[in-house]
C-alpha positions as CSV (number, residue, x, y, z in Angstrom):
1,M,47.4,-64.8,-70.1
2,K,47.9,-61.4,-71.7
3,K,44.2,-60.7,-71.5
4,L,44.2,-61.6,-67.8
5,A,47.2,-59.3,-67.0
6,M,45.6,-56.5,-69.0
7,A,42.3,-56.9,-67.1
8,G,44.2,-56.8,-63.8
9,L,46.0,-53.6,-64.8
10,M,42.7,-52.0,-65.8
11,V,41.1,-52.9,-62.4
12,G,44.1,-51.5,-60.6
13,L,44.0,-48.2,-62.6
14,M,40.2,-47.8,-61.9
15,A,40.8,-48.4,-58.2
16,A,43.6,-45.8,-58.1
17,V,41.3,-43.3,-59.9
18,G,38.6,-44.0,-57.3
19,V,41.0,-43.4,-54.4
20,L,42.2,-40.1,-55.9
21,K,38.6,-39.0,-56.5
22,A,37.7,-39.8,-52.9
23,Q,40.7,-37.7,-51.7
24,D,39.5,-34.8,-53.7
25,D,36.0,-35.0,-52.1
26,A,37.4,-35.5,-48.6
27,P,37.2,-32.5,-46.2
28,P,40.5,-30.7,-45.6
29,I,42.5,-31.7,-42.6
30,P,41.9,-29.0,-39.9
31,M,45.1,-27.2,-39.0
32,T,46.0,-27.1,-35.3
33,P,46.5,-23.5,-34.3
34,V,49.9,-22.4,-32.9
35,Q,49.5,-21.9,-29.2
36,P,51.3,-19.2,-27.1
37,E,53.3,-22.1,-25.6
38,H,54.6,-22.9,-29.1
39,K,55.7,-19.3,-29.5
40,L,57.9,-19.6,-26.4
41,L,60.0,-22.1,-28.4
42,E,61.2,-19.3,-30.7
43,Q,63.6,-18.3,-28.0
44,F,65.8,-21.3,-29.0
45,V,66.0,-20.3,-32.7
46,G,69.3,-19.1,-34.0
47,Q,73.0,-19.8,-34.1
48,W,74.6,-20.3,-30.7
49,E,78.2,-20.9,-29.4
50,G,78.8,-22.4,-26.0
51,E,81.2,-23.7,-23.4
52,S,80.2,-26.4,-20.9
53,E,81.8,-28.0,-17.9
54,V,81.1,-31.7,-17.9
55,T,81.8,-34.0,-14.9
56,M,82.4,-37.4,-16.4
57,T,83.3,-39.0,-13.0
58,P,82.1,-37.8,-9.6
59,G,85.0,-36.4,-7.6
60,Q,87.1,-35.6,-10.7
61,P,87.6,-32.1,-12.1
62,P,85.1,-31.1,-14.8
63,M,86.1,-31.2,-18.4
64,K,85.6,-28.0,-20.4
65,V,84.1,-28.4,-23.9
66,K,83.1,-25.9,-26.6
67,G,80.3,-26.4,-29.0
68,S,77.8,-24.8,-31.3
69,E,74.1,-25.2,-31.9
70,S,71.9,-24.3,-34.8
71,A,68.1,-24.2,-34.1
72,R,65.1,-23.5,-36.2
73,M,61.3,-23.8,-36.1
74,I,59.2,-26.2,-38.2
75,G,55.7,-25.0,-38.9
76,G,55.6,-22.9,-35.8
77,F,55.1,-26.1,-33.7
78,W,58.5,-27.7,-33.4
79,M,62.0,-26.5,-32.5
80,V,64.8,-28.6,-34.0
81,A,68.3,-28.0,-32.9
82,E,71.6,-29.6,-34.0
83,H,74.5,-29.6,-31.5
84,Q,78.2,-30.0,-32.5
85,T,80.8,-30.6,-29.8
86,T,84.3,-32.1,-29.6
87,F,85.4,-34.0,-26.5
88,G,89.1,-34.2,-26.9
89,E,89.5,-36.1,-30.1
90,M,85.9,-37.3,-30.3
91,K,83.3,-35.4,-32.3
92,F,79.8,-35.4,-30.8
93,T,76.6,-34.5,-32.7
94,A,73.1,-34.4,-31.2
95,I,69.7,-33.5,-32.6
96,M,67.0,-32.2,-30.2
97,T,63.3,-31.7,-31.0
98,L,61.0,-29.7,-28.7
99,G,57.3,-28.9,-29.1
100,Y,54.2,-28.4,-27.0
101,D,51.2,-30.8,-26.6
102,P,48.1,-28.8,-25.9
103,K,46.2,-32.0,-24.8
104,T,48.7,-32.8,-22.0
105,K,49.8,-29.2,-21.4
106,K,53.4,-30.4,-21.5
107,Y,56.4,-29.7,-23.6
108,I,57.5,-32.9,-25.4
109,G,60.6,-33.7,-27.4
110,T,63.4,-36.0,-28.2
111,W,67.2,-36.1,-28.1
112,I,69.4,-38.4,-30.1
113,D,73.2,-38.3,-30.4
114,S,76.2,-39.8,-32.0
115,V,77.5,-41.7,-28.9
116,M,74.6,-43.9,-27.9
117,N,71.6,-45.7,-29.4
118,H,69.1,-44.5,-26.8
119,M,66.4,-42.0,-27.9
120,W,65.7,-39.7,-25.0
121,K,62.0,-38.7,-24.8
122,Y,61.4,-35.4,-23.0
123,E,58.4,-34.2,-21.1
124,G,58.4,-31.0,-19.2
125,T,57.1,-27.5,-18.4
126,V,58.0,-23.9,-18.6
127,D,57.9,-21.5,-15.6
128,E,55.5,-18.6,-15.3
129,T,58.1,-16.2,-16.8
130,G,58.4,-18.3,-20.0
131,K,62.2,-18.3,-19.6
132,I,63.0,-21.6,-17.8
133,F,62.2,-24.9,-19.5
134,T,62.5,-28.0,-17.3
135,L,62.5,-31.3,-19.2
136,L,62.6,-34.8,-17.8
137,A,63.6,-38.0,-19.5
138,E,64.5,-41.5,-18.6
139,G,67.8,-43.0,-19.8
140,P,70.5,-45.5,-19.2
141,N,72.6,-45.4,-16.0
142,P,74.7,-48.4,-15.3
143,A,75.2,-47.2,-11.7
144,A,71.4,-47.3,-11.0
145,P,69.8,-50.3,-9.4
146,N,67.7,-51.1,-12.5
147,G,70.1,-49.5,-15.0
148,V,67.8,-46.6,-15.7
149,S,67.6,-43.1,-14.1
150,T,65.6,-40.0,-14.5
151,Y,67.5,-37.1,-16.0
152,R,66.6,-33.4,-16.0
153,D,67.6,-30.7,-18.5
154,V,66.9,-27.1,-17.5
155,F,67.2,-24.4,-20.1
156,E,67.2,-20.9,-18.6
157,F,67.2,-17.9,-20.9
158,K,69.1,-15.3,-18.9
159,T,68.7,-12.8,-21.7
160,P,67.5,-13.2,-25.3
161,D,71.1,-13.9,-26.3
162,H,72.3,-16.0,-23.3
163,K,71.0,-19.3,-22.2
164,V,72.2,-21.8,-19.6
165,L,71.7,-25.5,-19.9
166,T,72.1,-27.5,-16.6
167,S,71.9,-31.3,-17.0
168,S,71.3,-33.4,-13.9
169,V,70.6,-37.0,-12.9
170,Q,68.2,-37.9,-10.1
171,T,70.0,-39.4,-7.1
172,P,68.6,-42.4,-5.0
173,D,67.4,-39.9,-2.3
174,G,65.3,-38.0,-4.9
175,G,67.8,-35.1,-5.2
176,W,69.5,-33.9,-8.4
177,Q,73.2,-34.2,-9.2
178,A,74.4,-31.8,-11.9
179,F,76.9,-33.3,-14.4
180,S,76.9,-30.6,-17.0
181,V,76.5,-26.8,-17.0
182,G,76.7,-25.0,-20.3
183,N,76.6,-21.3,-21.2
184,Y,75.4,-20.5,-24.7
185,H,75.6,-17.1,-26.4
186,R,73.8,-16.2,-29.6
187,K,76.2,-15.6,-32.5
188,K,76.0,-12.0,-33.8
189,E,75.8,-11.7,-37.5
């Protein structure tokens, strides 16, 4: 029995050595070049403070909330931002990713947060100035006929140190109803 186990161990070690040797002989994985569209994401990078007006219920006055955001680049391809906000007594955290897909010529990304189990999947564009990012995503809406609606987040860089985020939901007539408008200013060090 010991000889059989030892033989099995030796076969496993020889297979592992063969795999490692094959990896050494394999051609290197080609690096995808950073595109000019990726470079536009650098506008998001930094420490930001913001104040938003959020309309929780149509017809009711908006609630003012303050928050912060910390954003960085990963490998020149992806922007990752962490948002921190407090709604009354409730703390809210969100993580956003945003990159550019040269194949589809679209910006792509995700949004997850601490108040729902839905992962928002962005797809969008930037205007010709490179200052207005328009991102669309589908997500839950109990008021919608099928329980799902299309949402739009528009990030507009007014200056390098001031951006505005307007979040809207698509209405049944195809229009857009804004439910949150936030002004963010880059923290000065």
